[in-house]
C-alpha positions in Angstrom: 5.0 -24.7 -24.5 1.7 -25.4 -22.8 3.2 -24.5 -19.4 4.3 -21.1 -20.8 0.8 -20.4 -22.2 -0.8 -21.3 -18.9 1.6 -19.0 -17.1 0.8 -16.1 -19.4 -3.0 -16.8 -19.1 -2.8 -16.9 -15.3 -0.8 -13.6 -15.3 -3.2 -12.0 -17.7 -6.2 -13.0 -15.6 -4.5 -11.7 -12.4 -3.4 -8.5 -14.0 -6.9 -7.8 -15.5 -8.5 -8.5 -12.2 -6.1 -6.1 -10.4 -6.6 -3.3 -12.9 -10.4 -3.6 -12.9 -10.6 -3.8 -9.1 -8.2 -0.9 -8.6 -10.3 1.3 -10.9 -13.4 0.4 -9.0 -11.8 1.0 -5.6 -10.3 4.3 -6.8 -13.7 5.5 -7.8 -15.0 4.8 -4.3 -11.9 6.1 -2.4 -12.6 9.1 -0.1 -10.3 11.4 -2.0 -11.7 14.4 -0.2 -9.7 13.1 2.8 -6.6 11.9 1.1 -5.3 10.5 -2.2 -4.6 6.8 -2.9 -0.9 7.6 -2.9 -1.1 9.3 0.5 -3.0 6.3 1.8 -0.3 4.0 0.4 2.4 5.9 2.2 0.5 6.1 5.5 -0.4 2.4 5.2 3.3 1.5 4.9 4.3 3.8 7.8 1.5 2.5 10.0 2.6 -1.1 9.6 6.2 -0.4 10.6 7.4 -0.9 14.2 6.6 2.1 16.2 4.8 3.5 13.2 8.2 4.9 12.0 10.0 3.9 8.8 13.2 4.9 7.1 12.5 6.9 4.0 14.6 4.4 2.1 12.3 1.5 3.1 9.2 3.6 2.3 10.6 4.1 -1.2 11.1 0.4 -1.5 7.6 -0.5 -0.5 5.4 2.2 -1.9 3.7 2.2 -5.2 5.1 5.5 -6.4 8.6 6.7 -7.3 11.2 8.1 -5.0 10.9 11.8 -6.1 7.1 11.6 -5.8 7.3 10.1 -2.3 9.7 12.9 -1.2 7.2 15.6 -2.4 4.3 13.7 -0.9 6.0 13.3 2.5 6.6 17.1 2.4 2.9 17.7 1.8 1.9 15.2 4.6 4.3 16.9 6.9 2.8 20.3 6.2 -0.7 18.8 7.0 0.6 17.5 10.3 0.0 13.9 9.3 3.7 12.8 9.4 7.0 14.0 10.9 10.5 13.7 9.5 13.6 13.3 11.6 17.2 12.4 11.0 18.0 8.7 11.2 20.2 8.3 14.4 21.9 5.2 12.8 22.6 6.9 9.5 23.2 10.7 9.3 22.3 10.7 5.7 18.9 8.9 6.2 15.5 10.2 7.3 12.9 8.5 9.5 9.3 9.2 8.7 6.7 8.7 11.5 2.9 9.0 11.4 1.5 11.5 13.9 -1.6 10.7 16.1 -3.7 12.9 13.8 -2.3 11.1 10.8 -3.0 7.7 12.2 -6.5 8.7 13.2 -7.2 10.0 9.6 -5.6 6.9 8.1 -7.7 4.6 10.2 -10.9 6.4 9.3 -10.1 6.1 5.6 -8.8 2.5 6.0 -12.1 1.4 7.4 -14.0 2.8 4.4 -11.4 1.3 2.0 -11.5 -2.1 3.6 -15.3 -2.1 3.3 -15.0 -1.3 -0.4 -12.3 -4.0 -0.9 -14.6 -6.5 0.7 -17.6 -5.5 -1.4 -15.6 -5.3 -4.7 -13.3 -8.2 -4.2 -13.7 -10.4 -1.2 -17.4 -11.0 -1.4 -16.9 -13.1 -4.6 -14.6 -15.6 -3.0 -14.9 -17.9 -0.1 -12.8 -17.6 3.0 -10.8 -20.7 1.9 -10.3 -19.2 -1.6 -9.1 -15.8 -0.2 -6.6 -17.6 2.1 -5.3 -19.6 -0.9 -5.1 -16.5 -3.1 -3.1 -14.7 -0.4 -0.7 -17.6 -0.1 -0.3 -17.9 -3.9 0.2 -14.1 -4.3 3.0 -14.1 -1.7 4.7 -17.0 -3.3 4.5 -15.4 -6.8 6.2 -12.2 -5.6 9.9 -12.0 -5.9 11.7 -13.1 -2.8 13.1 -9.6 -2.2 9.6 -8.1 -2.1 8.1 -10.5 0.4 7.4 -9.2 3.9 
């Protein structure tokens, strides 16, 4: 029973830290340039090989739901930040790629966001603690969600 209580306590601490930190980061996020959801989508695309990603994979790795991603991709396409094209390997699929303008804007926002993450989160932990936290977080994720 003590093991279960410890598991729940660890989860609760992790969850509260994440919620509090996300609220603080959201308050600092440069929303005049893009939303956090747009950032998440551009982040996922920018990490993909050739900065292109199947919409199906984007749906799997993003923080928002599939219908929301489809609408968001349409808005990003209209702004010239991403392009959509048919998947040559699957006629039913779509590939989403980040444009040069989209990547430049993403990088500008990412630099500001990384600074905020470091101030709000990283500055309270040592380099060794951050490394251990990253390792533990990856291990705690379900196998199917690890990259």
